[in-house]
C-alpha positions in Angstrom: -122.2 87.6 41.9 -124.0 87.8 45.1 -123.8 86.7 48.7 -121.4 84.1 50.1 -122.3 80.4 50.6 -120.3 77.9 52.7 -118.5 74.7 52.0 -117.0 72.3 54.5 -113.4 71.1 54.6 -113.8 67.3 55.0 -110.4 66.1 56.3 -107.2 67.0 58.0 -106.4 69.7 60.6 -109.2 72.0 59.4 -111.8 69.2 59.2 -115.3 70.5 59.7 -114.3 74.1 59.2 -116.7 75.9 56.8 -115.2 78.3 54.3 -116.9 81.1 52.4 -117.7 80.6 48.7 -118.7 83.5 46.5 -121.9 82.8 44.5 -120.7 83.3 40.9 -122.0 82.1 37.6 -120.4 78.8 36.6 -118.8 78.2 40.0 -119.4 74.6 41.0 -117.5 73.5 44.1 -116.5 69.9 44.1 -119.0 68.0 46.3 -118.0 66.3 49.5 -118.3 62.9 48.0 -116.1 63.8 45.0 -113.4 65.3 47.3 -113.6 62.3 49.6 -112.9 60.0 46.6 -110.1 62.2 45.3 -108.3 62.5 48.6 -108.6 58.7 49.2 -106.9 58.3 45.8 -104.2 60.7 46.9 -103.5 59.1 50.3 -99.7 59.0 50.8 -99.2 61.7 48.1 -100.4 64.8 49.9 -98.1 65.2 52.9 -95.3 67.5 52.0 -96.7 67.9 48.4 -96.2 71.1 46.4 -99.6 71.7 44.7 -101.0 73.9 41.9 -104.7 74.6 41.8 -105.7 76.0 38.4 -109.2 77.6 38.0 -109.5 77.5 41.8 -113.1 78.7 42.0 -114.2 77.9 45.6 -110.6 77.0 46.4 -111.8 73.9 48.3 -109.3 71.5 46.6 -106.3 73.6 47.7 -107.7 74.1 51.2 -108.3 70.4 51.5 -104.7 69.7 50.4 -103.3 72.2 52.9 -105.5 70.8 55.6 -104.1 67.3 54.9 -100.4 68.4 55.0 -99.4 69.8 51.6 -96.3 71.9 52.0 -97.5 74.6 49.6 -100.5 75.4 47.4 -100.4 77.9 44.6 -104.0 78.9 43.8 -104.8 80.5 40.5 -108.1 82.3 40.1 -108.9 85.0 37.5 -112.0 86.5 39.2 -110.8 89.3 41.5 -113.8 89.0 43.9 -113.3 85.2 44.2 -109.5 85.6 44.6 -110.1 88.2 47.4 -112.4 85.8 49.2 -109.8 83.0 48.9 -107.2 85.3 50.4 -109.5 86.2 53.3 -110.2 82.5 54.0 -106.5 81.7 53.9 -105.8 84.5 56.4 -108.5 83.3 58.7 -107.0 79.8 58.6 -103.5 81.3 59.2 -102.1 79.4 56.2 -98.6 80.6 55.4 -98.2 77.9 52.8 -101.0 79.3 50.5 -100.2 81.7 47.7 -103.2 83.0 45.8 -102.7 84.8 42.5 -105.4 86.6 40.5 -104.4 85.6 37.0 -105.5 83.7 33.9 -104.7 80.0 34.4 -103.4 79.7 30.9 -100.8 82.5 31.4 -99.5 81.2 34.7 -96.8 79.2 33.0 -95.1 82.4 31.9 -94.0 82.7 35.6 -91.0 80.8 36.8 -93.0 78.4 39.0 -90.8 75.2 39.1 -92.8 72.0 39.1 -95.4 70.4 41.2 -96.2 67.1 42.9 -99.9 67.6 42.3 -102.0 69.7 39.9 -105.7 70.3 40.3 -107.3 71.1 37.0 -111.0 71.9 37.4 -111.9 74.5 34.6 -115.2 75.7 33.4 -116.8 73.0 31.3 -117.2 73.0 27.5 -114.5 75.6 26.8 -111.6 73.4 25.7 -109.5 74.3 28.8 -108.4 70.8 29.7 -106.5 70.1 26.5 -105.0 73.7 26.5 -103.9 73.4 30.1 -102.5 69.9 29.7 -100.4 71.1 26.8 -99.2 74.1 28.9 -98.3 71.7 31.8 -96.3 69.5 29.4 -94.5 72.4 27.6 -93.5 74.1 30.8 -92.7 71.0 32.8 -95.1 72.0 35.6 -95.7 68.4 36.8 -92.9 66.5 38.4 -92.0 63.2 36.7 -93.7 61.3 39.6 -96.4 63.8 40.0 -100.1 63.4 39.4 -102.8 65.6 37.9 -106.5 65.6 39.0 -108.9 66.7 36.2 -112.5 67.4 36.9 -114.4 67.9 33.6 -117.6 67.3 31.7 -118.4 63.6 31.4 -116.7 61.6 28.6 -114.1 64.2 27.9 -111.1 62.6 26.3 -107.9 63.1 28.4 -104.9 64.0 26.2 -102.8 61.0 25.3 -99.7 62.5 27.1 -101.3 61.3 30.3 -101.9 57.8 31.7 -105.2 57.6 33.6 -104.8 55.9 37.0 -108.4 56.4 38.3 -111.6 57.6 36.7 -115.1 58.1 38.1 -118.1 59.5 36.3 -121.0 60.9 38.4 -123.9 62.6 36.7 -122.4 65.0 34.1 -119.0 65.1 35.8 -115.9 63.1 35.2 -113.1 62.9 37.8 -109.7 61.7 36.6 -106.4 61.1 38.3 -103.6 60.7 35.9 -99.8 60.9 35.5 -97.5 61.8 32.6 -96.3 59.2 30.2 -92.7 58.5 31.0 -90.1 59.0 28.2 -88.3 55.8 27.4 
């Protein structure tokens, strides 16, 4: 890991603010265009939402959600240096609605978290995390029945059948998916 880079918040009360991003191997902040598409999809779902950001990395998805009116964001990041940088940014932005934990995303369900309106799942590619995390989300009822999950993964990754895909975009080697849980009948 080395020096910090910057990434811009593209919407909401912090629009245009640049936040620090630690330069770490495998860290790939969601580009402006991807975030613009995602938050267009989420219009009407962000204000007042309780969000979980797994594998936060740059933390930009959580900061965008808070900037646009989310009531709470729980950010999970295993890397202590990155988590520290996220805490510093949250303090600079004076965000009381942001909780940042330095923990493995797959073990977070062991906590009593309740459930969320929106879950961001953007893990390292090619490690099988999407399927494992989706299973954890289901088993621990982390997503509200009317909640949505955003999954950013390697292109052509099959989304677990427990989820219904609402939107999907593939750009370069990246796949962006907005999905909801299958409802029990």
